[in-house]
N, C-alpha and C positions, 0 to 999 in steps of 0.2 A: 813418865812423860817423855823421857829421853827416847824410849823405843817408839812412842807415837809421833815424836817430832821428825823422824826420818821420812815417813811417807807424807807428811803434812803438806808439802807443796803440790801434791797430786790431787788434793781435794779442795772444794770450795769450803767456806766456813760452816755452812749448815751440814754439808756432807761429812766433814771431818767430825763434827759434834756427834752425828748419828753413828759414825763408824767407831768412835772412841767409846761409846756407851757399852756395846757388847764386849769390847776388849777389857774395859774396866770391870765389867761383870764377871767375865771368865776368870780374872785374876782374884776377885774377891768372893766368888761363890763358894759356899761350904759344901753344897750337895752336888748332884749331877750337873754336868755342864750342858744343860739344855738351853734352847733359845729363851724360853720363858724364865728359867732360872737365872740366866745371865742378865736379862732385862730387869728382873726383880732385884738382883744383887747390885745392879748399877743405880738402883733407886728410881727407876722410871716406870715401874708398875703403877698403873692408875693415872699416870701423867701423860704418857704417849703410848699408842698401840705398838706392840712389838713388830707388827708387819712393816713398820717404818724402816726397820733395820734390814729388811730383805730387799728393798728397792735398790 
């Protein structure tokens, strides 16, 4: 959270939440660091479509 706190002022609350999900996923993924893998590792698979992170 310290690393994510640095750019926090540059984002709105919903944008920050969306940006933090793939970052969390890349840090916790055990397999390849694909977009789908990061989204799944962040626990968002089935809850929100991964295209949301591309916006």
